[in-house]
VEXTORFI-956300 format. One record per residue (C-alpha): residue number from 1; x, y, z. Coordinates in Angstrom, 3 decimals, always signed. Layout:
# residues N
+-----+----------+----------+----------+
|  nr |       px |       py |       pz |
+-----+----------+----------+----------+
| NUM |        X |        Y |        Z |
...
+-----+----------+----------+----------+
//
This chain:
# residues 98
+-----+----------+----------+----------+
|  nr |       px |       py |       pz |
+-----+----------+----------+----------+
|   1 |   +0.000 |   +0.000 |   +0.000 |
|   2 |   +1.278 |   +3.463 |   -0.892 |
|   3 |   -0.089 |   +5.938 |   +1.634 |
|   4 |   +0.727 |   +9.656 |   +1.785 |
|   5 |   -0.330 |  +12.349 |   +4.233 |
|   6 |   -0.215 |  +16.111 |   +4.517 |
|   7 |   -1.235 |  +18.560 |   +7.238 |
|   8 |   -3.208 |  +21.716 |   +6.474 |
|   9 |   -5.499 |  +24.307 |   +7.966 |
|  10 |   -8.938 |  +24.230 |   +6.353 |
|  11 |   -9.230 |  +27.587 |   +4.552 |
|  12 |  -12.865 |  +28.231 |   +5.592 |
|  13 |  -13.265 |  +26.638 |   +9.015 |
|  14 |   -9.629 |  +27.075 |  +10.172 |
|  15 |   -9.659 |  +23.575 |  +11.644 |
|  16 |   -6.317 |  +21.739 |  +11.397 |
|  17 |   -6.751 |  +18.602 |   +9.308 |
|  18 |   -4.706 |  +15.742 |   +7.943 |
|  19 |   -5.389 |  +14.526 |   +4.425 |
|  20 |   -4.430 |  +10.978 |   +3.483 |
|  21 |   -4.042 |   +9.766 |   -0.075 |
|  22 |   -4.010 |   +6.014 |   -0.582 |
|  23 |   -2.412 |   +5.814 |   -4.011 |
|  24 |   -2.991 |   +2.055 |   -4.201 |
|  25 |   -6.767 |   +2.439 |   -3.889 |
|  26 |   -7.134 |   +5.945 |   -5.325 |
|  27 |   -8.864 |   +7.292 |   -2.217 |
|  28 |   -8.513 |  +10.502 |   -0.205 |
|  29 |   -9.689 |  +10.749 |   +3.392 |
|  30 |   -9.435 |  +13.356 |   +6.126 |
|  31 |   -9.064 |  +13.389 |   +9.874 |
|  32 |   -8.893 |  +16.151 |  +12.421 |
|  33 |   -5.340 |  +16.934 |  +13.502 |
|  34 |   -5.988 |  +16.280 |  +17.180 |
|  35 |   -2.460 |  +17.268 |  +18.254 |
|  36 |   -2.800 |  +20.683 |  +16.640 |
|  37 |   -6.297 |  +21.148 |  +18.048 |
|  38 |   -4.945 |  +20.450 |  +21.551 |
|  39 |   -2.165 |  +22.949 |  +20.967 |
|  40 |   -4.649 |  +25.600 |  +19.822 |
|  41 |   -6.758 |  +25.053 |  +22.958 |
|  42 |   -3.654 |  +25.345 |  +25.135 |
|  43 |   -2.598 |  +28.703 |  +23.725 |
|  44 |   -6.002 |  +30.183 |  +23.035 |
|  45 |   -8.030 |  +29.655 |  +26.208 |
|  46 |   -9.529 |  +33.107 |  +25.718 |
|  47 |  -10.337 |  +32.552 |  +22.039 |
|  48 |  -12.883 |  +35.200 |  +21.020 |
|  49 |  -14.673 |  +32.936 |  +18.521 |
|  50 |  -14.522 |  +29.833 |  +20.725 |
|  51 |  -18.100 |  +28.757 |  +19.982 |
|  52 |  -17.542 |  +29.111 |  +16.248 |
|  53 |  -14.331 |  +27.074 |  +16.445 |
|  54 |  -16.178 |  +24.304 |  +18.306 |
|  55 |  -18.905 |  +24.335 |  +15.629 |
|  56 |  -16.231 |  +24.154 |  +12.913 |
|  57 |  -14.629 |  +21.138 |  +14.598 |
|  58 |  -18.018 |  +19.420 |  +14.456 |
|  59 |  -18.304 |  +20.250 |  +10.736 |
|  60 |  -14.881 |  +18.700 |  +10.211 |
|  61 |  -16.161 |  +15.499 |  +11.813 |
|  62 |  -18.680 |  +15.110 |   +8.991 |
|  63 |  -15.967 |  +15.666 |   +6.388 |
|  64 |  -13.810 |  +12.998 |   +8.038 |
|  65 |  -16.516 |  +10.335 |   +7.884 |
|  66 |  -16.162 |   +9.873 |   +4.122 |
|  67 |  -13.555 |   +8.762 |   +1.644 |
|  68 |  -13.334 |  +10.410 |   -1.737 |
|  69 |  -12.334 |   +8.712 |   -4.967 |
|  70 |   -9.329 |  +10.447 |   -6.555 |
|  71 |   -7.161 |   +8.139 |   -8.675 |
|  72 |   -3.972 |  +10.226 |   -9.069 |
|  73 |   -1.980 |  +12.904 |   -7.266 |
|  74 |   -3.035 |  +15.391 |   -9.960 |
|  75 |   -6.653 |  +14.605 |   -9.092 |
|  76 |   -5.866 |  +14.995 |   -5.385 |
|  77 |   -4.520 |  +18.502 |   -5.942 |
|  78 |   -7.494 |  +19.391 |   -8.152 |
|  79 |   -9.889 |  +18.075 |   -5.471 |
|  80 |   -8.124 |  +19.989 |   -2.690 |
|  81 |   -8.044 |  +23.066 |   -4.914 |
|  82 |  -11.841 |  +23.059 |   -4.809 |
|  83 |  -11.532 |  +23.498 |   -1.034 |
|  84 |   -9.339 |  +26.532 |   -1.627 |
|  85 |   -5.946 |  +24.897 |   -1.088 |
|  86 |   -3.010 |  +25.454 |   -3.385 |
|  87 |   -0.581 |  +22.734 |   -4.389 |
|  88 |   +2.279 |  +24.834 |   -3.003 |
|  89 |   +0.655 |  +24.836 |   +0.449 |
|  90 |   +0.671 |  +21.042 |   +0.776 |
|  91 |   +3.619 |  +18.797 |   +1.423 |
|  92 |   +2.728 |  +15.127 |   +1.170 |
|  93 |   +4.994 |  +12.615 |   +2.849 |
|  94 |   +4.822 |   +8.883 |   +2.432 |
|  95 |   +3.642 |   +6.974 |   +5.481 |
|  96 |   +5.577 |   +3.771 |   +6.077 |
|  97 |   +3.279 |   +0.973 |   +7.162 |
|  98 |   +4.790 |   -2.062 |   +8.790 |
+-----+----------+----------+----------+
//
Protein backbone atom coordinates (compact mmCIF):
# COMPACT_ATOMS: atom_id res chain seq x y z
CA UNK A 1 0.00 0.00 0.00
CA UNK A 2 1.28 3.46 -0.89
CA UNK A 3 -0.09 5.94 1.63
CA UNK A 4 0.73 9.66 1.78
CA UNK A 5 -0.33 12.35 4.23
CA UNK A 6 -0.21 16.11 4.52
CA UNK A 7 -1.23 18.56 7.24
CA UNK A 8 -3.21 21.72 6.47
CA UNK A 9 -5.50 24.31 7.97
CA UNK A 10 -8.94 24.23 6.35
CA UNK A 11 -9.23 27.59 4.55
CA UNK A 12 -12.86 28.23 5.59
CA UNK A 13 -13.27 26.64 9.02
CA UNK A 14 -9.63 27.08 10.17
CA UNK A 15 -9.66 23.57 11.64
CA UNK A 16 -6.32 21.74 11.40
CA UNK A 17 -6.75 18.60 9.31
CA UNK A 18 -4.71 15.74 7.94
CA UNK A 19 -5.39 14.53 4.43
CA UNK A 20 -4.43 10.98 3.48
CA UNK A 21 -4.04 9.77 -0.07
CA UNK A 22 -4.01 6.01 -0.58
CA UNK A 23 -2.41 5.81 -4.01
CA UNK A 24 -2.99 2.05 -4.20
CA UNK A 25 -6.77 2.44 -3.89
CA UNK A 26 -7.13 5.95 -5.33
CA UNK A 27 -8.86 7.29 -2.22
CA UNK A 28 -8.51 10.50 -0.21
CA UNK A 29 -9.69 10.75 3.39
CA UNK A 30 -9.44 13.36 6.13
CA UNK A 31 -9.06 13.39 9.87
CA UNK A 32 -8.89 16.15 12.42
CA UNK A 33 -5.34 16.93 13.50
CA UNK A 34 -5.99 16.28 17.18
CA UNK A 35 -2.46 17.27 18.25
CA UNK A 36 -2.80 20.68 16.64
CA UNK A 37 -6.30 21.15 18.05
CA UNK A 38 -4.94 20.45 21.55
CA UNK A 39 -2.17 22.95 20.97
CA UNK A 40 -4.65 25.60 19.82
CA UNK A 41 -6.76 25.05 22.96
CA UNK A 42 -3.65 25.34 25.13
CA UNK A 43 -2.60 28.70 23.72
CA UNK A 44 -6.00 30.18 23.04
CA UNK A 45 -8.03 29.66 26.21
CA UNK A 46 -9.53 33.11 25.72
CA UNK A 47 -10.34 32.55 22.04
CA UNK A 48 -12.88 35.20 21.02
CA UNK A 49 -14.67 32.94 18.52
CA UNK A 50 -14.52 29.83 20.72
CA UNK A 51 -18.10 28.76 19.98
CA UNK A 52 -17.54 29.11 16.25
CA UNK A 53 -14.33 27.07 16.44
CA UNK A 54 -16.18 24.30 18.31
CA UNK A 55 -18.90 24.34 15.63
CA UNK A 56 -16.23 24.15 12.91
CA UNK A 57 -14.63 21.14 14.60
CA UNK A 58 -18.02 19.42 14.46
CA UNK A 59 -18.30 20.25 10.74
CA UNK A 60 -14.88 18.70 10.21
CA UNK A 61 -16.16 15.50 11.81
CA UNK A 62 -18.68 15.11 8.99
CA UNK A 63 -15.97 15.67 6.39
CA UNK A 64 -13.81 13.00 8.04
CA UNK A 65 -16.52 10.34 7.88
CA UNK A 66 -16.16 9.87 4.12
CA UNK A 67 -13.55 8.76 1.64
CA UNK A 68 -13.33 10.41 -1.74
CA UNK A 69 -12.33 8.71 -4.97
CA UNK A 70 -9.33 10.45 -6.56
CA UNK A 71 -7.16 8.14 -8.67
CA UNK A 72 -3.97 10.23 -9.07
CA UNK A 73 -1.98 12.90 -7.27
CA UNK A 74 -3.03 15.39 -9.96
CA UNK A 75 -6.65 14.60 -9.09
CA UNK A 76 -5.87 15.00 -5.39
CA UNK A 77 -4.52 18.50 -5.94
CA UNK A 78 -7.49 19.39 -8.15
CA UNK A 79 -9.89 18.07 -5.47
CA UNK A 80 -8.12 19.99 -2.69
CA UNK A 81 -8.04 23.07 -4.91
CA UNK A 82 -11.84 23.06 -4.81
CA UNK A 83 -11.53 23.50 -1.03
CA UNK A 84 -9.34 26.53 -1.63
CA UNK A 85 -5.95 24.90 -1.09
CA UNK A 86 -3.01 25.45 -3.39
CA UNK A 87 -0.58 22.73 -4.39
CA UNK A 88 2.28 24.83 -3.00
CA UNK A 89 0.65 24.84 0.45
CA UNK A 90 0.67 21.04 0.78
CA UNK A 91 3.62 18.80 1.42
CA UNK A 92 2.73 15.13 1.17
CA UNK A 93 4.99 12.62 2.85
CA UNK A 94 4.82 8.88 2.43
CA UNK A 95 3.64 6.97 5.48
CA UNK A 96 5.58 3.77 6.08
CA UNK A 97 3.28 0.97 7.16
CA UNK A 98 4.79 -2.06 8.79
